[in-house]
N, C-alpha and C positions, 0 to 999 in steps of 0.2 A: 670190112673193118678197119681202117689204122692203128697203126703203132698206139698212135696215144686214144683212139678211142678206145684200145684194148683195156691198156693202162687206165681208162676214164670206168669201166667197167667195173673193171676186179676189185679199182678203186670204193666202191658205192656197196659192192657185197662186204670189203672187208669191215668200214665206214657201222653196216646192219649190224658186229660181230661186237666194233667197240663201243656203238652207242648203248649197251647193256651188260658193259663186262666193269668187273669191279678191280677184285686184287686180280684178278691178272694184268694187269694193264704196269701195277706197281714191281708186279713179278718182273717182270718184259723188262721196264725201263734197269730194271737191278740189273738183272742178266746182259743189259746195253752198255752198262756201264763200264761189266766186268770187261767183256771182251774186248769195248775198246785199251783198255790196258795190255788184257792179251794176246792180240794182235796188233801193237804197238809198232813193232820192228817194218809188219806188210805194209803196218801206215805210213809211215814214216818214208820209206824204200820210195811206194804211190808217190810223195808229193815231192820227195826230189825231182825227180823225171816234173812233173809240174812248176816245181823253180826253176831246172834248170830250161825247160820251153821256154818258159818266163826272160830270165834273164838275153834266151835267144832269142825273146821277143822283140827286146827294149824297155819294160815294163818298170814301171820307176820303182824308188829302195820303195814308198809309200806302197806300193801295192803287193811289194815283194811280201811286203807285211802281214801284207794284207792277208795269202795264200800260203808264211810258213807254217809248216809244225813242227813241233820241242818235245820230247820229251815231259814237259811245263803244261805247257798249252792240250797237251793230252790227258793229262790230270788234272788241266782246270776243265777239259770239255768232261772228260766223266763227275766227277763234284758238280759242274753242273747239274746232270742226269738224276745225281745220287738227292741233289737238292731239290728238285723238282720232285722227288718220289715224296718225300719228308711232305706236300703239301697235300693240304688237303683238294680232293678230290670235289672240282665242281660241280662236277653229272649229279643234278637229281637233284640238287640242290634248295630247300623250301624260300624263295625270297619277297614271298606276301601272300595273302589266305581273306576267305571271308567268306562267308554264310549271306544266303541273298534272302529276302524275305521269305519267299516262296520254297524255303531251305534248300537249295541247289547248294552244293560247295565246290565252292575255283577254288584251286589251289594253282600258283604260278610257281616255274620251276627254271634251273636252269638246265639247258639239254645242249649238243653238239652241233656245232655246224652242218657239220657231213662229214663236205670231203673236199679240205684244201688243196690250191696249187698255191706254190711261193718259186716266187724269178727270181733269182737275186746271180753277183758279178763271181769275182774272184776269194771269197772267206769261207775252205773246208767247215772251221767249226760251225756257222748254219750247218747246213748239214745235219750237226746232228741235236745241234739249239730244236731247229724248230721242230724236226722226228718226234724229239722228246718232249716239248709242249702241243703238238699236234694229240700225240696217241696219252696222255694225261690226258686231255680234254676231250678225250672219244670220237678224232678225228685220223681219218687217214688221211694221208698227205704224197703228194707229187710232187719233183721234185725236181727244176732245173734252174743248175747249178753254169757257171758261162763255162768258155770250154779250157781258159787257163787254166782250173782247177778240175777239171775232169777223170786225172787219173788219180787225183784223192777221193772226191766225189764217190767214183766207179766202188773204191776200196773200202767206205765207213757206208755206207748203204749195201753191202754186199757180209760187211759185221754187223749192223746192224741188221733186215731182214733175216741169218738165222739165229739170234737171236731172240725172236720176235716168235719164232719156228718151234726152239727147241724150249719159251712158254707159254707154247699154244697156242697165239694170238694168230693168225694168220700176216702172212711176211708182206702183203702186196696190201700191207697198213701203211705201207713207208716202202714207195718207187721213186725212180730216178731215169728222167731224160737223160738216152745218151746221144740222140742228139743235141749239138750247140749251136748249132747252126739258127738263121731269122727261125726259116721256117718252121722246128717247135715252140719256140713262140708265136710265134701267130696261131698256131694253130693251138696252142692250151690257150687264149686267151677266144679262141671259140670254143671253146666244150659244157657247152652250158648244158646238156643233155648232164654231164657227171657234175662238173663241178663249183661247188655252189659260193663261195668266193679266193679271189685268185688276189695274194698276197704281194709286190715287189719289194726289195731290199737291194738297194745302190747307189749309184750315184744318179743326178737329177734326172738326166740325159736315157735314161733308163725307167727311174718310175713313170717318167711323162709317157715314155709310147706304150709305155701298160695304159697309165688316164686314158689316151690319148685312143687306143685301137681293142681293147679288152671290152669281150661282149657279154664279161662276167663282172658281176660284182668286186669293185674291187677297193679294199683296205689303202693306202694310199701311206708311201712311210718312209719316212730317213731321209730326204735334202737335211744338212744339215749348217746353213747360214747362222751361223751362233756366234752373239757379243758379250761384250764383258762393255758395262759404262760406267766408268769411272769417274765417280762423282768430285764438287766439291770437298766432300767432308768422309771424305775416303781417307783410311787407315792406308798409304804406300806402298811401305813394303808387304802389307795385305796382296795390294792391289798388286804387285810386281808376284808374289808369288805363284798366287790364283791361276794370272794368266800366262806366267809360263804352264801351268802340272795342265792348262788347258787346253794349247795350241801343242805343249813337245813330250808331253804324255805319251802320247801315240796320236800324229796325226792323221793318220789314214782314218777314223772315227770318224761318224755321224754329230755326238758329241761334243768331239773337240769345234775350238775357240774359231771363225775366221775372220773378225775385226774386232777391234778395241774401240771407243768411244772416251777420249779424257775431257775434262770439265776447263777449258782454261784457266778460273783460277785456278787449278793447282798442276797443269803442264808444262809449264819448264820444269818443276824440282818430281814430277809423277817419270815423264818420257825415260831421263834421262836410267833412273833405276827401271824402269822395263825392258829398257834396252840392252842394259849388260848382264839381268840377267838370260832373253830374247837369244845371248850372242851365245852362251854358253853352249846348246844347238843348232846356230850360225844360221836363224831362220832371217827370211831374208825381209823388211819392210816399204809398201810401199802406203803413200802418206798423201794427206796434203799439203797446201802450202806452208798453213800454219806448221804440223808438223815437221819438214823440210829446214824451216828458220832455226827450228830451236834444237834439231841434231845433224842439219847437215845436207850437205849430199850425196850421201852414203844408202838413203831413205830415196827407193825410188819414187818419182810421182804417182799418186793418187791417179787413176784415170774410175771412169760410172764405173765399165763392167764390175770394175774389182771388188767396190760397194756390194754387186749382188753376185763376184763367185763365192763357189765354195772348190777351196786349195787343196782340201785335204792332203797336203805339203806342207812345207819346215816356210810359208809365207805368210804373213802378216800385216791387212790391212790396221791406217793407222788417221782415225779425225778427230780433230780439236770439235768442239762445241761451247756453244754458248751458254749449254745452260740445262735441266732438263727435259723441258721441251722440245730443242733439238735432238736430244740423244733420243727418246722416245722417238718423233717425227721419222731419224732417220730408221730407224728399227720397222718401226713398223713396215716403209718403205722397203727394204729391201732382204729382211727376216722373212725366211722360209717357216719361221711356226714351232720349230725346234724345243732350244735351249737360249734365253738369256738370263745376262746375271748385271747384277749393281753391285758395283762395292760401293760400301755410305756407314755411316758411325752416325748418320742421320735417319731419326722413327723417319719419320716425316717421310722424307723425300722414299723411303723401301717402302711401304703401305702407297704415296702413289704411282709407283716404278711397276710394282707388282700388278697393283688397279687395270691400267692401261696396258700394259704389254699380254699381249694378246697372244702369249705360246705355250704348248701344248707343258712344258716346265717353264717355271721367275725364275729364280734362285736371288736369295740375298748374303754376299760374302761366303759362296760359295762356292770352286769348282764345277761349271758345265759336265765336265767329267762323267759326274753321277748319273745322271741321265740314262739309267743302265735298270735291264729289268732284277736283275744283282742286286745292284743297289738299293736295291726300289723296296727288297722282301720278293720282291713274284716269283724267284727261281729268274732261268733263263726266260728272255725274252727273244717273243716272237722274230721283234720291230719293232720300230718310234714310230706309230700313228703321227702322222703332223696334218691330218683331220680332223673334224671336228662329229662324225658319221662313220660307222658303229663303235670306236673306239680312240679315245687319244693319250696320244705318252706313250710310256713303255709297256707293250703288250705279252702282255701274261697269260696267263690258265681260264681267269675270269672272264678277257678278252676273246679270247677264241669259244664261245660260248653262245648261244642264242636261248630265247625263252621259251617256254611251252606254257599252254592255259590245262588242265588236269581237273575237269567235273565232274561230279558227284551226285545224283539223286536217286531218289526211289518211284522213279515211274514220271516226275517235273514232264508236260507239255508246254507250248506257249498257244 
């Protein structure tokens, strides 16, 4: 039996305990939130090793930002766990019920998925968010993070496992794969005997690799080629503010925008306003020919590849379009199905945009940065699903459950 198979076996056993746990889950999560702050220096020291290794390996500033922990971020992680404690337990919730003509009583209830595997990259906060959500929803979890965050993840997993034991739940409810080579990822994708679902969180390359290679059912998350369309009837100051926030507040995350589309009727006035705001963060613009005519040669000519790229950096593609139809066509062609926004004061155009855009989250006059479990009131999220089965959008507690039917009779036979 391999190390991962043993982890899968242990996770299965832990999942059976978690499936019938009640208040113990909240006690364990409260203990985890407390332990994160009590072990702050130990966690931050492990993170400093990862950051130093990342700098020596040439990680980009945006990737280093994803990797970095701080007292404020640790407090945020702990608060995220406390918010999950405050949420209703989804397990056992009755969704529907009926009594058949023969007297058979049928109840449809929420039930845990079982054992969840998560493959992710250089974001140690995922280690805590994912574990907490899985625990609250009654699932055991096997975490496989990237090599960039291995010291941080090992420390966080150790802290959480100790907290679980202190609360009377199996430590193996949360397990971390220590092998960060490709071999461990491939083996995890083949653990059909133990894993009920596999969730990738990271860049487009990671997600594609998991979707194409996994034998375990996959919930596809994350890649965020997100757009803002500035309509002919937009408030241009609002548009500049929304674009600035959606691109620069944290460019390394999946709900940051990568392309803006500007209606030609307002392009000459809107583009200089938008450029001036973006220059505060030295955002590089890659634009169509009309954009370059308006803003000048400082704008790099956009290529076909630019429209399809999730930069996760201070880079933004810009295209002037002739109509709402052309904006919708562009988004439909290049979007990853994550989050899109229209800035407009025209009610009809807003309704048409929201009806025609087929993404997990569609905004009118608001930043795409709100596509987040916490902002949606779901607590921490396991990821943003960009597919349509079994979940879509921010995946909170309900999305980590399945259903089962409970049938009660008094001797009925068929």
